[in-house]
DONUKOL-848198 format. One record per residue (C-alpha): x, y, z. Coordinates in steps of 0.02 Angstrom, whole numbers, padded with zeros to 5 digits, always signed. Layout:
<sites>
XYZ...
</sites>
This chain:
<sites>
+09780+02819+04683+09952+02768+04598+09901+02652+04455+09982+02463+04490+10105+02447+04349+10066+02284+04313+09921+02360+04233+10019+02410+04084+10090+02247+04042+10083+02191+03861+10050+02400+03818+10100+02461+03665+10157+02628+03639+10190+02735+03483+10338+02812+03586+10410+02775+03745+10511+02925+03824+10635+02880+03965+10690+02990+04085+10577+03139+04139+10680+03299+04170+10625+03455+04089+10670+03398+03923+10583+03221+03931+10430+03298+04014+10433+03430+03865+10454+03302+03742+10295+03178+03817+10181+03334+03808+10229+03370+03609+10206+03192+03552+10048+03166+03659+09985+03342+03573+10031+03251+03397+09925+03124+03433+10059+02972+03470+10028+02860+03617+10146+02903+03749+10229+02827+03885+10345+02915+03990+10439+02843+04135+10559+02908+04270+10676+02818+04371+10657+02944+04527+10548+03068+04537+10507+03203+04406+10650+03317+04376+10724+03265+04529+10901+03245+04446+11009+03370+04333+10850+03496+04326+10832+03519+04489+11021+03561+04513+11059+03688+04395+11095+03865+04417+10921+03908+04373+10970+04062+04256+10845+04090+04101+11003+04166+04019+10996+04276+03867+11122+04164+03794+11304+04291+03836+11407+04159+03905+11366+04062+03714+11468+04215+03615+11641+04189+03774+11763+04120+03615+11828+04007+03783+12010+03984+03799+12065+04115+03666+12014+04254+03583+12032+04194+03417+11936+04014+03452+11789+04073+03326+11924+04155+03187+11987+03949+03188+11838+03882+03211+11697+03965+03092+11561+03826+03147+11591+03860+03326+11545+04020+03307+11403+03963+03190+11353+03841+03338+11375+03982+03475+11260+04115+03362+11093+03982+03349+11113+03931+03551+11109+04125+03595+10978+04138+03473+10886+03972+03558+10918+04066+03729+10827+04230+03677+10703+04151+03602+10670+04040+03755+10674+04186+03845+10553+04298+03779+10442+04131+03766+10440+04090+03944+10412+04274+04004+10270+04303+03894+10191+04143+03905+10232+04065+04078+10256+04225+04199+10215+04146+04366+10401+04001+04343+10511+04163+04313+10561+04307+04395+10669+04464+04338+10840+04517+04386+10955+04639+04376+11141+04576+04324+11278+04662+04328+11452+04587+04237+11625+04712+04296+11743+04733+04155+11925+04737+04231+12073+04782+04144+12133+04622+04151+11988+04547+04091+11986+04434+03927+11861+04573+03847+11838+04742+03809+11700+04848+03849+11687+04871+03667+11670+04692+03666+11535+04662+03776+11433+04803+03684+11457+04704+03531+11396+04555+03607+11240+04629+03693+11207+04698+03524+11222+04558+03450+11106+04465+03566+10978+04609+03531+10982+04575+03341+10976+04379+03364+10827+04396+03488+10635+04476+03481+10608+04661+03543+10484+04636+03658+10584+04553+03795+10717+04681+03811+10888+04657+03875+10893+04843+03974+11061+04853+03923+11181+04979+04006+11358+05010+04045+11394+05085+04189+11540+05170+04269+11687+05133+04408+11603+05272+04498+11442+05198+04504+11504+05030+04580+11561+05112+04747+11387+05141+04789+11278+05029+04734+11243+04853+04829+11334+04722+04789+11429+04816+04662+11507+04919+04827+11596+04728+04879+11669+04709+04710+11875+04680+04734+11973+04793+04672+11857+04946+04607+11988+05048+04536+12061+04917+04424+11867+04905+04341+11860+04975+04156+11654+04971+04190+11513+04874+04210+11371+04789+04091+11210+04801+04174+11073+04700+04105+10877+04617+04150+10920+04446+04160+10797+04299+04242+10778+04160+04346+10691+04009+04359+10551+03999+04486+10576+03837+04526+10631+03734+04378+10551+03566+04441+10386+03652+04458+10402+03661+04267+10438+03500+04234+10297+03445+04324+10183+03585+04211+10217+03486+04066+10217+03304+04135+10044+03362+04200+10015+03410+04021+10070+03276+03934+09946+03164+04030+09794+03284+04015+09855+03241+03826+09826+03049+03842+10002+03017+03902+10042+02880+04016+10160+02948+04162+10241+02860+04294+10378+02891+04396+10470+02808+04525+10481+02681+04385+10619+02594+04338+10689+02533+04153+10776+02369+04176+10770+02314+04004+10784+02382+03830+10794+02281+03665+10744+02276+03481+10594+02147+03452+10587+02058+03274+10455+02150+03207+10535+02320+03219+10460+02377+03406+10558+02412+03553+10528+02301+03720+10547+02375+03888+10560+02275+04054+10492+02400+04179+10502+02397+04386+10402+02505+04502+10537+02586+04630+10394+02574+04746+10313+02406+04760+10435+02258+04751+10309+02151+04658+10279+02280+04526+10338+02237+04345+10278+02245+04166+10344+02243+03983+10281+02359+03861+10305+02384+03696+10349+02560+03575+10399+02590+03416+10507+02714+03438+10608+02765+03623+10661+02950+03652+10787+02948+03768+10802+03098+03889+10871+03035+04036+11012+03164+04066+11183+03095+04152+11097+02930+04141+11077+02929+03946+11237+02833+03901+11177+02680+04030+11021+02679+03942+11103+02651+03763+11193+02543+03829+11055+02428+03886+11005+02452+03701+11172+02373+03656+11329+02365+03739+11411+02423+03596+11295+02603+03598+11449+02738+03580+11480+02886+03718+11355+03044+03688+11392+03093+03871+11521+03207+03983+11473+03254+04159+11542+03416+04235+11500+03442+04405+11423+03610+04489+11403+03635+04641+11315+03813+04705+11318+03888+04927+11169+03997+04982+11178+04148+05089+11091+04283+05161+11142+04435+05116+11071+04610+05169+10898+04673+05119+10974+04807+04975+11025+04697+04880+10869+04615+04832+10854+04541+04650+11033+04635+04601+11147+04493+04543+11326+04460+04470+11397+04369+04319+11578+04363+04307+11719+04242+04266+11809+04117+04406+12003+04103+04404+11976+03960+04290+11900+04100+04151+11724+03996+04182+11550+04084+04227+11543+04122+04385+11373+04202+04478+11306+04261+04604+11114+04266+04600+10970+04319+04721+10821+04208+04765+10687+04209+04873+10766+04343+04995+10919+04224+04979+11084+04236+04873+11182+04082+04800+11361+04079+04718+11421+03955+04592+11468+03855+04494+11599+03743+04498+11651+03652+04346+11737+03487+04347+11734+03336+04283+11619+03206+04362+11673+03024+04357+11605+02988+04504+11434+02880+04566+11276+02971+04454+11166+02882+04573+11241+02977+04727+11273+03194+04672+11301+03285+04823+11445+03428+04893+11591+03396+04935+11682+03527+05071+11855+03542+04956+11723+03593+04818+11649+03719+04918+11803+03780+04993+11843+03828+04810+11695+03883+04787+11697+03994+04923+11871+04057+04886+11805+04120+04720+11646+04202+04795+11777+04313+04902+11882+04355+04768+11765+04421+04670+11671+04505+04814+11794+04522+04951+11663+04635+05056+11523+04494+05052+11478+04399+05201+11533+04230+05118+11591+04110+05229+11573+03923+05275+11494+03961+05433+11369+04081+05356+11305+03966+05217+11139+03911+05218+11149+03743+05108+11214+03684+04949+11161+03575+04817+11235+03498+04681+11210+03425+04515+11311+03353+04364+11263+03436+04172+11220+03296+04040+11361+03391+03912+11371+03306+03740+11543+03211+03739+11653+03283+03609+11841+03231+03608+11895+03421+03559+11805+03463+03723+11877+03398+03874+11741+03467+03974+11616+03420+03851+11497+03520+03720+11365+03643+03787+11288+03627+03606+11121+03541+03609+11130+03365+03495+10991+03260+03436+11067+03108+03417+10972+02963+03307+11033+02804+03347+11009+02716+03185+11171+02718+03143+11226+02609+03275+11093+02505+03227+10964+02562+03364+10822+02611+03233+10701+02737+03291+10802+02761+03438+10836+02951+03485+10937+03025+03611+10946+03214+03664+11104+03290+03773+11147+03455+03828+10984+03520+03834+10967+03666+03950+10798+03705+04050+10761+03870+03971+10755+03782+03790+10654+03637+03838+10502+03660+03745+10599+03694+03566+10676+03534+03622+10514+03439+03652+10468+03514+03450+10626+03447+03385+10615+03272+03460+10434+03268+03393+10451+03300+03214+10605+03177+03230+10497+03023+03295+10345+03078+03155+10482+03056+03004+10495+02848+03072+10330+02836+03152+10149+02875+03124+10033+02919+03264+09884+02807+03310+09801+02933+03415+09723+03106+03400+09785+03264+03415+09768+03397+03549+09834+03570+03592+09969+03586+03725+09964+03718+03851+10104+03808+03922+09995+03882+04050+10076+03859+04237+09976+03728+04344+09890+03837+04472+09838+03752+04645+09660+03780+04685+09631+03942+04783+09616+03914+04962+09625+04087+05073+09589+03996+05235+09760+03887+05226+09911+03953+05320+10070+03949+05232+10175+03806+05246+10342+03926+05298+10319+04111+05312+10475+04132+05188+10404+04055+05056+10216+04113+05076+10154+04055+04904+10143+03883+04960+09997+03824+05086+09980+03663+05175+09797+03654+05071+09912+03666+04910+10047+03508+04989+09878+03418+05006+09801+03447+04840+09986+03403+04743+09971+03215+04879+09805+03199+04806+09827+03247+04607+10016+03256+04583+10085+03076+04610+10208+03104+04753+10282+02974+04839+10380+03039+04973+10400+03196+05090+10557+03256+04993+10446+03242+04827+10312+03358+04929+10413+03491+04984+10542+03502+04865+10469+03471+04677+10278+03502+04723+10265+03653+04816+10442+03726+04812+10473+03717+05024+10642+03650+05020+10716+03801+04929+10702+03890+05059+10832+03958+05222+10746+03841+05336+10745+03700+05174+10580+03663+05269+10668+03543+05391+10558+03617+05568+10418+03587+05454+10434+03417+05399+10311+03316+05543+10176+03441+05521+10178+03434+05336+10192+03253+05336+10020+03246+05463+09955+03354+05353+09969+03243+05186+09944+03083+05307+09757+03042+05230+09802+03082+05085+09949+02969+05062+09885+02828+05168+10024+02860+05311+09987+02802+05466+10083+02899+05610+10227+02790+05623+10253+02828+05451+10216+03016+05486+10369+03005+05587+10480+02909+05465+10452+03025+05339+10495+03176+05430+10646+03093+05491+10702+03035+05326+10657+03203+05253+10800+03279+05400+10911+03162+05336+10900+03217+05159+10915+03390+05175+11061+03370+05301+11134+03235+05168+11097+03294+05006+11123+03492+05054+11235+03493+05206+11093+03572+05308+11107+03567+05456+10970+03692+05554+10951+03862+05588+10932+04020+05489+11101+04126+05458
</sites>
C-alpha cells in the first residue's frame, strides 16, 4: 500500500532529489548507496517525462563528433572540440557499462550511415570519426565498423530504399544499441534506491521550496492522488533533476534564479516494415543538417526526430499533425521506397529535451552540465541539464560527489546494484499481448503490488512496456485493469474508468486510433 504523505511531515533528510527521470533516479540510487538519507519525489510517474519520449538510442557518440553548421567549428572553437571528445568518451563508456552490466535492458542492431556526394562529411572523415570513437572507448564492446560500397546498398534490406543510390560514396555500417525500454531502466534505479533506504514517491508535487535560517531547505509537498495529502520536509541539500521543469523548480527557490534550460521538441512516428528489415537501422542527417534515424523496435521501425524550439505548455507535450507531416517528408526523402505515410503510421510520441541554455547556441547545448547554484544564493542546491539517458549512471556518481563536498551522510553506506529488476518466474500466466510476450498478466499484478503505480497508464507503459507495441495495449486495457483490480483496490466502475482513460491517453498523446497496419 502507498504510504500516506503526511507520515513524512517534519522529517529531515540529507538530500532531496526533485524529479525522477533516469538522472534523478540514478542520483537517488547513488546518494542512498553513499549513506545519505535521501528523498526522491516526482510530480507524475517515475520516468514519465522526457526519459520516456527520447530516441531510445544507446549511441556510440558519433553525433558529438559532428562539428555542426560549419566543418571549421572545432577549429575556431577548440573548447567545443574538447567537450565533444569528452561527451563521445562518456557515450562509449556508458555503452559498454549498459551492455555488460544490464544486458536485459538493451538490444543490438546494425546501423548504416549513407555518405552522399553532397554530404558535409567525406568517407575519410567518417573513418576518422570511428577511429576516434574506437580509441576513446573500451575494446570489449566493439563497434564492428565497416564501410560498404554503393553496390551493397542495392540489394540489402532497408538500404535498397535509399534515395539516389547512384550518388552514394559509400555506407558506414556499425553496431549500435537501443534501450529496451528507458522507463524500466529508471525504475530499476528507483527500486534499488528504495532498497538502500531512500524514500521514493511518485505523483508527489513540489509546492514550495525555501531556505531556512539554519541553512536547511524546506520543501512543501502535495500528494497528486490525495487532495488532503500534504507534508513539509527539510533537507540539507537539494538536487534538481526535474528535466524540462528545472527552471520552474529553481524559481521556487528564488525568482531571480538564472535560466538553465532550452527545450527542443522531438517527435517520432512508428511503422511496420517488412520482416527482412528486422534489426536494421539507418542514421543520417535531415535537410536541416540535424540527426535523423530509422530505428528497429520490437518488429517495428520508428523514424525521427524533429528538433524545434519549444515554448509551449511543458505539462502538455504531444505530437502535432504539422510536425508529423514534416517528419514524413524527411523520412520519404531519405527512404523514398519505404512505406512511410500518414495512413500507415501506427502511433507517434513527443518529448522536449532539457538542453543546457547557452545564448551562443540557439537550440541549446547538448553537453551535460552540473550547476552549483550557490553563486546565486542557493547554497547546497544543484541542478543537472542535458543529461542523456545513456550517461545516467555517471550523472548519479557526479551528483553524489558534489553533494558529498558540502554535506556529511548521516546513514550507513550500502552496495548499489545495477542489475535489472526482474519479475518472479511464472510460466503459467499468459502474455498480455502476443506482440510483446516478455510481459505477462502475472508480471502486471506483481507490479501493481510492489512498484507504486497509480493507474493503468503507469502499469502498461512504465511497468510492463506493453504501451510501446503496435496495439499500444488499448484492446487489452479492460482485461488488464480487471487483472490488477484486487491489488489496486478498484471496483468494476473504476476498472471501466481506467480502461477508458487509458484509451483516451493513447489517442490524445500518441494519435493511436485503433488497429494494426
